[in-house]
PyMOL Python script that loads the backbone (N, CA, C, O; Angstrom):
from pymol import cmd

cmd.read_pdbstr("""\
ATOM      1  N   MET A   1      36.284 -35.155 -28.731  1.00  0.00           N
ATOM      2  CA  MET A   1      35.570 -33.907 -28.769  1.00  0.00           C
ATOM      3  C   MET A   1      36.267 -32.923 -27.839  1.00  0.00           C
ATOM      4  O   MET A   1      36.679 -33.290 -26.738  1.00  0.00           O
ATOM      5  N   CYS A   2      36.398 -31.692 -28.274  1.00  0.00           N
ATOM      6  CA  CYS A   2      37.009 -30.632 -27.473  1.00  0.00           C
ATOM      7  C   CYS A   2      35.919 -29.702 -26.965  1.00  0.00           C
ATOM      8  O   CYS A   2      34.944 -29.422 -27.663  1.00  0.00           O
ATOM      9  N   ILE A   3      36.098 -29.234 -25.750  1.00  0.00           N
ATOM     10  CA  ILE A   3      35.127 -28.327 -25.160  1.00  0.00           C
ATOM     11  C   ILE A   3      35.840 -27.071 -24.699  1.00  0.00           C
ATOM     12  O   ILE A   3      36.879 -27.147 -24.043  1.00  0.00           O
ATOM     13  N   ALA A   4      35.291 -25.928 -25.037  1.00  0.00           N
ATOM     14  CA  ALA A   4      35.771 -24.653 -24.516  1.00  0.00           C
ATOM     15  C   ALA A   4      34.755 -24.175 -23.486  1.00  0.00           C
ATOM     16  O   ALA A   4      33.548 -24.310 -23.687  1.00  0.00           O
ATOM     17  N   VAL A   5      35.240 -23.624 -22.400  1.00  0.00           N
ATOM     18  CA  VAL A   5      34.387 -23.245 -21.285  1.00  0.00           C
ATOM     19  C   VAL A   5      34.359 -21.720 -21.154  1.00  0.00           C
ATOM     20  O   VAL A   5      35.407 -21.080 -21.240  1.00  0.00           O
ATOM     21  N   PRO A   6      33.175 -21.125 -20.946  1.00  0.00           N
ATOM     22  CA  PRO A   6      33.102 -19.678 -20.808  1.00  0.00           C
ATOM     23  C   PRO A   6      33.626 -19.218 -19.450  1.00  0.00           C
ATOM     24  O   PRO A   6      33.393 -19.859 -18.426  1.00  0.00           O
ATOM     25  N   ALA A   7      34.335 -18.096 -19.468  1.00  0.00           N
ATOM     26  CA  ALA A   7      34.868 -17.527 -18.235  1.00  0.00           C
ATOM     27  C   ALA A   7      34.918 -16.012 -18.381  1.00  0.00           C
ATOM     28  O   ALA A   7      35.021 -15.483 -19.487  1.00  0.00           O
ATOM     29  N   GLU A   8      34.844 -15.326 -17.247  1.00  0.00           N
ATOM     30  CA  GLU A   8      34.915 -13.865 -17.240  1.00  0.00           C
ATOM     31  C   GLU A   8      36.329 -13.428 -16.876  1.00  0.00           C
ATOM     32  O   GLU A   8      36.907 -13.916 -15.905  1.00  0.00           O
ATOM     33  N   VAL A   9      36.873 -12.517 -17.653  1.00  0.00           N
ATOM     34  CA  VAL A   9      38.205 -11.976 -17.361  1.00  0.00           C
ATOM     35  C   VAL A   9      38.064 -11.008 -16.193  1.00  0.00           C
ATOM     36  O   VAL A   9      37.347 -10.012 -16.292  1.00  0.00           O
ATOM     37  N   ILE A  10      38.747 -11.298 -15.084  1.00  0.00           N
ATOM     38  CA  ILE A  10      38.637 -10.426 -13.915  1.00  0.00           C
ATOM     39  C   ILE A  10      39.913  -9.640 -13.651  1.00  0.00           C
ATOM     40  O   ILE A  10      39.913  -8.693 -12.863  1.00  0.00           O
ATOM     41  N   GLU A  11      41.003 -10.033 -14.310  1.00  0.00           N
ATOM     42  CA  GLU A  11      42.259  -9.308 -14.153  1.00  0.00           C
ATOM     43  C   GLU A  11      43.154  -9.626 -15.339  1.00  0.00           C
ATOM     44  O   GLU A  11      43.166 -10.751 -15.838  1.00  0.00           O
ATOM     45  N   ILE A  12      43.902  -8.626 -15.784  1.00  0.00           N
ATOM     46  CA  ILE A  12      44.897  -8.864 -16.826  1.00  0.00           C
ATOM     47  C   ILE A  12      46.263  -8.575 -16.219  1.00  0.00           C
ATOM     48  O   ILE A  12      46.515  -7.486 -15.702  1.00  0.00           O
ATOM     49  N   ARG A  13      47.137  -9.572 -16.294  1.00  0.00           N
ATOM     50  CA  ARG A  13      48.454  -9.484 -15.684  1.00  0.00           C
ATOM     51  C   ARG A  13      49.528  -9.309 -16.748  1.00  0.00           C
ATOM     52  O   ARG A  13      49.277  -9.476 -17.941  1.00  0.00           O
ATOM     53  N   GLU A  14      50.712  -8.973 -16.296  1.00  0.00           N
ATOM     54  CA  GLU A  14      51.844  -8.804 -17.202  1.00  0.00           C
ATOM     55  C   GLU A  14      52.076 -10.079 -18.008  1.00  0.00           C
ATOM     56  O   GLU A  14      51.880 -11.185 -17.503  1.00  0.00           O
ATOM     57  N   GLY A  15      52.490  -9.921 -19.252  1.00  0.00           N
ATOM     58  CA  GLY A  15      52.768 -11.070 -20.095  1.00  0.00           C
ATOM     59  C   GLY A  15      51.550 -11.604 -20.818  1.00  0.00           C
ATOM     60  O   GLY A  15      51.559 -12.729 -21.317  1.00  0.00           O
ATOM     61  N   ASN A  16      50.489 -10.790 -20.875  1.00  0.00           N
ATOM     62  CA  ASN A  16      49.256 -11.194 -21.560  1.00  0.00           C
ATOM     63  C   ASN A  16      48.586 -12.407 -20.910  1.00  0.00           C
ATOM     64  O   ASN A  16      48.020 -13.269 -21.582  1.00  0.00           O
ATOM     65  N   ILE A  17      48.671 -12.439 -19.595  1.00  0.00           N
ATOM     66  CA  ILE A  17      48.022 -13.489 -18.803  1.00  0.00           C
ATOM     67  C   ILE A  17      46.755 -12.897 -18.204  1.00  0.00           C
ATOM     68  O   ILE A  17      46.770 -11.796 -17.654  1.00  0.00           O
ATOM     69  N   GLY A  18      45.675 -13.630 -18.314  1.00  0.00           N
ATOM     70  CA  GLY A  18      44.425 -13.180 -17.715  1.00  0.00           C
ATOM     71  C   GLY A  18      44.020 -14.091 -16.580  1.00  0.00           C
ATOM     72  O   GLY A  18      44.174 -15.309 -16.668  1.00  0.00           O
ATOM     73  N   LEU A  19      43.504 -13.512 -15.520  1.00  0.00           N
ATOM     74  CA  LEU A  19      42.883 -14.289 -14.463  1.00  0.00           C
ATOM     75  C   LEU A  19      41.401 -14.325 -14.792  1.00  0.00           C
ATOM     76  O   LEU A  19      40.756 -13.280 -14.885  1.00  0.00           O
ATOM     77  N   VAL A  20      40.861 -15.517 -14.969  1.00  0.00           N
ATOM     78  CA  VAL A  20      39.457 -15.663 -15.342  1.00  0.00           C
ATOM     79  C   VAL A  20      38.678 -16.375 -14.255  1.00  0.00           C
ATOM     80  O   VAL A  20      39.233 -17.124 -13.451  1.00  0.00           O
ATOM     81  N   ASP A  21      37.379 -16.123 -14.249  1.00  0.00           N
ATOM     82  CA  ASP A  21      36.469 -16.710 -13.270  1.00  0.00           C
ATOM     83  C   ASP A  21      35.439 -17.546 -14.011  1.00  0.00           C
ATOM     84  O   ASP A  21      34.727 -17.049 -14.884  1.00  0.00           O
ATOM     85  N   TYR A  22      35.372 -18.817 -13.654  1.00  0.00           N
ATOM     86  CA  TYR A  22      34.403 -19.739 -14.267  1.00  0.00           C
ATOM     87  C   TYR A  22      33.087 -19.780 -13.503  1.00  0.00           C
ATOM     88  O   TYR A  22      32.162 -20.487 -13.905  1.00  0.00           O
ATOM     89  N   GLY A  23      32.993 -19.049 -12.430  1.00  0.00           N
ATOM     90  CA  GLY A  23      31.795 -19.084 -11.595  1.00  0.00           C
ATOM     91  C   GLY A  23      32.125 -19.545 -10.197  1.00  0.00           C
ATOM     92  O   GLY A  23      31.682 -18.940  -9.221  1.00  0.00           O
ATOM     93  N   ASP A  24      32.901 -20.612 -10.086  1.00  0.00           N
ATOM     94  CA  ASP A  24      33.335 -21.093  -8.773  1.00  0.00           C
ATOM     95  C   ASP A  24      34.800 -21.530  -8.798  1.00  0.00           C
ATOM     96  O   ASP A  24      35.269 -22.213  -7.888  1.00  0.00           O
ATOM     97  N   LEU A  25      35.502 -21.137  -9.828  1.00  0.00           N
ATOM     98  CA  LEU A  25      36.920 -21.479  -9.989  1.00  0.00           C
ATOM     99  C   LEU A  25      37.601 -20.338 -10.727  1.00  0.00           C
ATOM    100  O   LEU A  25      37.054 -19.786 -11.681  1.00  0.00           O
ATOM    101  N   ARG A  26      38.794 -19.992 -10.278  1.00  0.00           N
ATOM    102  CA  ARG A  26      39.598 -18.975 -10.965  1.00  0.00           C
ATOM    103  C   ARG A  26      40.877 -19.621 -11.464  1.00  0.00           C
ATOM    104  O   ARG A  26      41.436 -20.512 -10.824  1.00  0.00           O
ATOM    105  N   GLN A  27      41.337 -19.147 -12.635  1.00  0.00           N
ATOM    106  CA  GLN A  27      42.503 -19.757 -13.271  1.00  0.00           C
ATOM    107  C   GLN A  27      43.196 -18.718 -14.144  1.00  0.00           C
ATOM    108  O   GLN A  27      42.553 -17.822 -14.690  1.00  0.00           O
ATOM    109  N   GLU A  28      44.506 -18.849 -14.268  1.00  0.00           N
ATOM    110  CA  GLU A  28      45.241 -18.016 -15.209  1.00  0.00           C
ATOM    111  C   GLU A  28      45.182 -18.649 -16.592  1.00  0.00           C
ATOM    112  O   GLU A  28      45.340 -19.861 -16.735  1.00  0.00           O
ATOM    113  N   VAL A  29      44.953 -17.822 -17.613  1.00  0.00           N
ATOM    114  CA  VAL A  29      44.916 -18.297 -18.998  1.00  0.00           C
ATOM    115  C   VAL A  29      45.676 -17.316 -19.877  1.00  0.00           C
ATOM    116  O   VAL A  29      45.882 -16.163 -19.497  1.00  0.00           O
ATOM    117  N   ARG A  30      46.087 -17.769 -21.037  1.00  0.00           N
ATOM    118  CA  ARG A  30      46.757 -16.918 -22.020  1.00  0.00           C
ATOM    119  C   ARG A  30      45.703 -16.137 -22.797  1.00  0.00           C
ATOM    120  O   ARG A  30      44.652 -16.672 -23.151  1.00  0.00           O
ATOM    121  N   LEU A  31      45.997 -14.864 -23.056  1.00  0.00           N
ATOM    122  CA  LEU A  31      45.082 -14.006 -23.809  1.00  0.00           C
ATOM    123  C   LEU A  31      45.646 -13.631 -25.174  1.00  0.00           C
ATOM    124  O   LEU A  31      45.179 -12.673 -25.789  1.00  0.00           O
ATOM    125  N   ASP A  32      46.633 -14.363 -25.655  1.00  0.00           N
ATOM    126  CA  ASP A  32      47.319 -14.034 -26.904  1.00  0.00           C
ATOM    127  C   ASP A  32      46.409 -14.075 -28.131  1.00  0.00           C
ATOM    128  O   ASP A  32      46.682 -13.373 -29.106  1.00  0.00           O
ATOM    129  N   LEU A  33      45.357 -14.856 -28.119  1.00  0.00           N
ATOM    130  CA  LEU A  33      44.544 -15.071 -29.315  1.00  0.00           C
ATOM    131  C   LEU A  33      43.321 -14.168 -29.400  1.00  0.00           C
ATOM    132  O   LEU A  33      42.632 -14.161 -30.421  1.00  0.00           O
ATOM    133  N   VAL A  34      43.040 -13.406 -28.345  1.00  0.00           N
ATOM    134  CA  VAL A  34      41.873 -12.524 -28.336  1.00  0.00           C
ATOM    135  C   VAL A  34      42.252 -11.157 -27.783  1.00  0.00           C
ATOM    136  O   VAL A  34      43.237 -11.020 -27.059  1.00  0.00           O
ATOM    137  N   ASP A  35      41.475 -10.169 -28.124  1.00  0.00           N
ATOM    138  CA  ASP A  35      41.664  -8.827 -27.588  1.00  0.00           C
ATOM    139  C   ASP A  35      40.646  -8.635 -26.471  1.00  0.00           C
ATOM    140  O   ASP A  35      39.601  -8.018 -26.678  1.00  0.00           O
ATOM    141  N   ALA A  36      40.950  -9.161 -25.292  1.00  0.00           N
ATOM    142  CA  ALA A  36      40.002  -9.156 -24.181  1.00  0.00           C
ATOM    143  C   ALA A  36      40.385  -8.100 -23.154  1.00  0.00           C
ATOM    144  O   ALA A  36      41.557  -7.778 -22.958  1.00  0.00           O
ATOM    145  N   GLN A  37      39.361  -7.579 -22.515  1.00  0.00           N
ATOM    146  CA  GLN A  37      39.512  -6.602 -21.436  1.00  0.00           C
ATOM    147  C   GLN A  37      38.842  -7.162 -20.185  1.00  0.00           C
ATOM    148  O   GLN A  37      38.060  -8.110 -20.261  1.00  0.00           O
ATOM    149  N   VAL A  38      39.155  -6.569 -19.035  1.00  0.00           N
ATOM    150  CA  VAL A  38      38.501  -6.959 -17.789  1.00  0.00           C
ATOM    151  C   VAL A  38      36.993  -6.794 -17.966  1.00  0.00           C
ATOM    152  O   VAL A  38      36.522  -5.771 -18.462  1.00  0.00           O
ATOM    153  N   GLY A  39      36.251  -7.810 -17.556  1.00  0.00           N
ATOM    154  CA  GLY A  39      34.794  -7.810 -17.685  1.00  0.00           C
ATOM    155  C   GLY A  39      34.283  -8.558 -18.896  1.00  0.00           C
ATOM    156  O   GLY A  39      33.100  -8.890 -18.965  1.00  0.00           O
ATOM    157  N   ASP A  40      35.165  -8.832 -19.864  1.00  0.00           N
ATOM    158  CA  ASP A  40      34.761  -9.595 -21.051  1.00  0.00           C
ATOM    159  C   ASP A  40      34.609 -11.072 -20.700  1.00  0.00           C
ATOM    160  O   ASP A  40      35.273 -11.583 -19.797  1.00  0.00           O
ATOM    161  N   PHE A  41      33.727 -11.745 -21.428  1.00  0.00           N
ATOM    162  CA  PHE A  41      33.626 -13.198 -21.346  1.00  0.00           C
ATOM    163  C   PHE A  41      34.385 -13.794 -22.524  1.00  0.00           C
ATOM    164  O   PHE A  41      34.308 -13.294 -23.647  1.00  0.00           O
ATOM    165  N   VAL A  42      35.112 -14.858 -22.255  1.00  0.00           N
ATOM    166  CA  VAL A  42      35.882 -15.551 -23.286  1.00  0.00           C
ATOM    167  C   VAL A  42      35.634 -17.046 -23.180  1.00  0.00           C
ATOM    168  O   VAL A  42      35.273 -17.558 -22.120  1.00  0.00           O
ATOM    169  N   LEU A  43      35.833 -17.740 -24.297  1.00  0.00           N
ATOM    170  CA  LEU A  43      35.841 -19.202 -24.274  1.00  0.00           C
ATOM    171  C   LEU A  43      37.275 -19.638 -24.048  1.00  0.00           C
ATOM    172  O   LEU A  43      38.188 -19.161 -24.721  1.00  0.00           O
ATOM    173  N   VAL A  44      37.477 -20.550 -23.096  1.00  0.00           N
ATOM    174  CA  VAL A  44      38.813 -21.015 -22.747  1.00  0.00           C
ATOM    175  C   VAL A  44      38.944 -22.485 -23.121  1.00  0.00           C
ATOM    176  O   VAL A  44      38.103 -23.314 -22.773  1.00  0.00           O
ATOM    177  N   HIS A  45      40.017 -22.783 -23.834  1.00  0.00           N
ATOM    178  CA  HIS A  45      40.327 -24.158 -24.232  1.00  0.00           C
ATOM    179  C   HIS A  45      41.807 -24.396 -23.972  1.00  0.00           C
ATOM    180  O   HIS A  45      42.657 -23.654 -24.463  1.00  0.00           O
ATOM    181  N   VAL A  46      42.109 -25.423 -23.208  1.00  0.00           N
ATOM    182  CA  VAL A  46      43.472 -25.822 -22.822  1.00  0.00           C
ATOM    183  C   VAL A  46      44.347 -24.634 -22.420  1.00  0.00           C
ATOM    184  O   VAL A  46      45.497 -24.532 -22.848  1.00  0.00           O
ATOM    185  N   GLY A  47      43.799 -23.740 -21.597  1.00  0.00           N
ATOM    186  CA  GLY A  47      44.577 -22.644 -21.048  1.00  0.00           C
ATOM    187  C   GLY A  47      44.690 -21.415 -21.917  1.00  0.00           C
ATOM    188  O   GLY A  47      45.410 -20.481 -21.566  1.00  0.00           O
ATOM    189  N   PHE A  48      43.994 -21.389 -23.050  1.00  0.00           N
ATOM    190  CA  PHE A  48      44.008 -20.229 -23.945  1.00  0.00           C
ATOM    191  C   PHE A  48      42.590 -19.706 -24.134  1.00  0.00           C
ATOM    192  O   PHE A  48      41.661 -20.479 -24.368  1.00  0.00           O
ATOM    193  N   ALA A  49      42.431 -18.393 -24.031  1.00  0.00           N
ATOM    194  CA  ALA A  49      41.168 -17.763 -24.427  1.00  0.00           C
ATOM    195  C   ALA A  49      41.159 -17.767 -25.950  1.00  0.00           C
ATOM    196  O   ALA A  49      42.058 -17.204 -26.576  1.00  0.00           O
ATOM    197  N   ILE A  50      40.149 -18.397 -26.554  1.00  0.00           N
ATOM    198  CA  ILE A  50      40.151 -18.558 -28.010  1.00  0.00           C
ATOM    199  C   ILE A  50      39.098 -17.715 -28.721  1.00  0.00           C
ATOM    200  O   ILE A  50      39.136 -17.571 -29.943  1.00  0.00           O
ATOM    201  N   GLN A  51      38.151 -17.153 -27.952  1.00  0.00           N
ATOM    202  CA  GLN A  51      37.090 -16.362 -28.578  1.00  0.00           C
ATOM    203  C   GLN A  51      36.413 -15.513 -27.514  1.00  0.00           C
ATOM    204  O   GLN A  51      36.251 -15.950 -26.375  1.00  0.00           O
ATOM    205  N   LYS A  52      36.018 -14.300 -27.884  1.00  0.00           N
ATOM    206  CA  LYS A  52      35.218 -13.463 -26.991  1.00  0.00           C
ATOM    207  C   LYS A  52      33.747 -13.785 -27.170  1.00  0.00           C
ATOM    208  O   LYS A  52      33.300 -14.143 -28.260  1.00  0.00           O
ATOM    209  N   LEU A  53      33.003 -13.652 -26.083  1.00  0.00           N
ATOM    210  CA  LEU A  53      31.551 -13.837 -26.084  1.00  0.00           C
ATOM    211  C   LEU A  53      30.903 -12.575 -25.540  1.00  0.00           C
ATOM    212  O   LEU A  53      31.530 -11.809 -24.808  1.00  0.00           O
ATOM    213  N   SER A  54      29.655 -12.367 -25.900  1.00  0.00           N
ATOM    214  CA  SER A  54      28.910 -11.296 -25.244  1.00  0.00           C
ATOM    215  C   SER A  54      28.648 -11.738 -23.805  1.00  0.00           C
ATOM    216  O   SER A  54      28.695 -12.929 -23.497  1.00  0.00           O
ATOM    217  N   ARG A  55      28.376 -10.787 -22.941  1.00  0.00           N
ATOM    218  CA  ARG A  55      28.082 -11.113 -21.540  1.00  0.00           C
ATOM    219  C   ARG A  55      26.884 -12.069 -21.459  1.00  0.00           C
ATOM    220  O   ARG A  55      26.900 -13.028 -20.688  1.00  0.00           O
ATOM    221  N   ALA A  56      25.847 -11.800 -22.261  1.00  0.00           N
ATOM    222  CA  ALA A  56      24.649 -12.652 -22.252  1.00  0.00           C
ATOM    223  C   ALA A  56      24.988 -14.080 -22.659  1.00  0.00           C
ATOM    224  O   ALA A  56      24.532 -15.033 -22.026  1.00  0.00           O
ATOM    225  N   GLU A  57      25.793 -14.234 -23.718  1.00  0.00           N
ATOM    226  CA  GLU A  57      26.193 -15.580 -24.157  1.00  0.00           C
ATOM    227  C   GLU A  57      27.022 -16.286 -23.088  1.00  0.00           C
ATOM    228  O   GLU A  57      26.835 -17.475 -22.830  1.00  0.00           O
ATOM    229  N   GLY A  58      27.921 -15.557 -22.481  1.00  0.00           N
ATOM    230  CA  GLY A  58      28.768 -16.147 -21.442  1.00  0.00           C
ATOM    231  C   GLY A  58      27.967 -16.636 -20.255  1.00  0.00           C
ATOM    232  O   GLY A  58      28.172 -17.753 -19.780  1.00  0.00           O
ATOM    233  N   LEU A  59      27.051 -15.801 -19.773  1.00  0.00           N
ATOM    234  CA  LEU A  59      26.225 -16.187 -18.627  1.00  0.00           C
ATOM    235  C   LEU A  59      25.282 -17.326 -18.973  1.00  0.00           C
ATOM    236  O   LEU A  59      25.076 -18.228 -18.161  1.00  0.00           O
ATOM    237  N   GLU A  60      24.705 -17.295 -20.172  1.00  0.00           N
ATOM    238  CA  GLU A  60      23.793 -18.367 -20.588  1.00  0.00           C
ATOM    239  C   GLU A  60      24.529 -19.699 -20.700  1.00  0.00           C
ATOM    240  O   GLU A  60      24.037 -20.726 -20.233  1.00  0.00           O
ATOM    241  N   THR A  61      25.697 -19.679 -21.315  1.00  0.00           N
ATOM    242  CA  THR A  61      26.467 -20.915 -21.478  1.00  0.00           C
ATOM    243  C   THR A  61      26.950 -21.432 -20.130  1.00  0.00           C
ATOM    244  O   THR A  61      26.937 -22.639 -19.886  1.00  0.00           O
ATOM    245  N   ARG A  62      27.380 -20.522 -19.250  1.00  0.00           N
ATOM    246  CA  ARG A  62      27.805 -20.929 -17.904  1.00  0.00           C
ATOM    247  C   ARG A  62      26.658 -21.627 -17.178  1.00  0.00           C
ATOM    248  O   ARG A  62      26.875 -22.639 -16.511  1.00  0.00           O
ATOM    249  N   GLU A  63      25.441 -21.097 -17.301  1.00  0.00           N
ATOM    250  CA  GLU A  63      24.279 -21.702 -16.662  1.00  0.00           C
ATOM    251  C   GLU A  63      23.985 -23.087 -17.242  1.00  0.00           C
ATOM    252  O   GLU A  63      23.630 -24.004 -16.502  1.00  0.00           O
ATOM    253  N   LEU A  64      24.128 -23.242 -18.553  1.00  0.00           N
ATOM    254  CA  LEU A  64      23.930 -24.564 -19.166  1.00  0.00           C
ATOM    255  C   LEU A  64      24.938 -25.584 -18.632  1.00  0.00           C
ATOM    256  O   LEU A  64      24.573 -26.724 -18.343  1.00  0.00           O
ATOM    257  N   PHE A  65      26.191 -25.182 -18.501  1.00  0.00           N
ATOM    258  CA  PHE A  65      27.208 -26.070 -17.928  1.00  0.00           C
ATOM    259  C   PHE A  65      26.830 -26.447 -16.499  1.00  0.00           C
ATOM    260  O   PHE A  65      26.959 -27.607 -16.109  1.00  0.00           O
ATOM    261  N   ARG A  66      26.359 -25.465 -15.710  1.00  0.00           N
ATOM    262  CA  ARG A  66      25.969 -25.736 -14.334  1.00  0.00           C
ATOM    263  C   ARG A  66      24.845 -26.772 -14.278  1.00  0.00           C
ATOM    264  O   ARG A  66      24.872 -27.679 -13.446  1.00  0.00           O
ATOM    265  N   GLN A  67      23.853 -26.633 -15.171  1.00  0.00           N
ATOM    266  CA  GLN A  67      22.742 -27.575 -15.215  1.00  0.00           C
ATOM    267  C   GLN A  67      23.201 -28.977 -15.589  1.00  0.00           C
ATOM    268  O   GLN A  67      22.739 -29.958 -15.005  1.00  0.00           O
ATOM    269  N   VAL A  68      24.091 -29.078 -16.543  1.00  0.00           N
ATOM    270  CA  VAL A  68      24.607 -30.384 -16.968  1.00  0.00           C
ATOM    271  C   VAL A  68      25.352 -31.049 -15.812  1.00  0.00           C
ATOM    272  O   VAL A  68      25.136 -32.228 -15.530  1.00  0.00           O
ATOM    273  N   TYR A  69      26.229 -30.296 -15.143  1.00  0.00           N
ATOM    274  CA  TYR A  69      26.976 -30.868 -14.019  1.00  0.00           C
ATOM    275  C   TYR A  69      26.038 -31.278 -12.882  1.00  0.00           C
ATOM    276  O   TYR A  69      26.256 -32.306 -12.242  1.00  0.00           O
ATOM    277  N   ALA A  70      25.003 -30.485 -12.630  1.00  0.00           N
ATOM    278  CA  ALA A  70      24.040 -30.826 -11.583  1.00  0.00           C
ATOM    279  C   ALA A  70      23.306 -32.118 -11.928  1.00  0.00           C
ATOM    280  O   ALA A  70      23.094 -32.963 -11.059  1.00  0.00           O
ATOM    281  N   ALA A  71      22.917 -32.273 -13.191  1.00  0.00           N
ATOM    282  CA  ALA A  71      22.219 -33.491 -13.621  1.00  0.00           C
ATOM    283  C   ALA A  71      23.125 -34.709 -13.506  1.00  0.00           C
ATOM    284  O   ALA A  71      22.656 -35.801 -13.185  1.00  0.00           O
ATOM    285  N   MET A  72      24.401 -34.536 -13.762  1.00  0.00           N
ATOM    286  CA  MET A  72      25.344 -35.662 -13.664  1.00  0.00           C
ATOM    287  C   MET A  72      25.541 -36.113 -12.225  1.00  0.00           C
ATOM    288  O   MET A  72      25.880 -37.270 -11.978  1.00  0.00           O
ATOM    289  N   GLU A  73      25.330 -35.202 -11.265  1.00  0.00           N
ATOM    290  CA  GLU A  73      25.505 -35.554  -9.860  1.00  0.00           C
ATOM    291  C   GLU A  73      24.283 -36.238  -9.267  1.00  0.00           C
ATOM    292  O   GLU A  73      24.363 -36.815  -8.183  1.00  0.00           O
ATOM    293  N   GLU A  74      23.154 -36.181  -9.964  1.00  0.00           N
ATOM    294  CA  GLU A  74      21.909 -36.795  -9.449  1.00  0.00           C
ATOM    295  C   GLU A  74      21.950 -38.282  -9.546  1.00  0.00           C
ATOM    296  O   GLU A  74      20.992 -38.952  -9.160  1.00  0.00           O
TER     297      GLU A  74
END
""", "prot")
cmd.dss("prot")
cmd.show_as("cartoon", "prot")
cmd.util.cbc("prot")
cmd.orient("prot")
């Protein structure tokens, strides 16, 4: 099973590289497959942004991931 994780684009760098924020982690990803701007939420899979999300969807999905990880630590 493959999982894509929601992240917010916080910077766009030369070469179509985006710096994204997962909530508590920042990472560079490729933006070649989406037309993303700073402030957009994207789904990231293996270092590529593969789909744009609305801000509401991004925040909701991020919260669901947080809840799952918290439950796994209990």
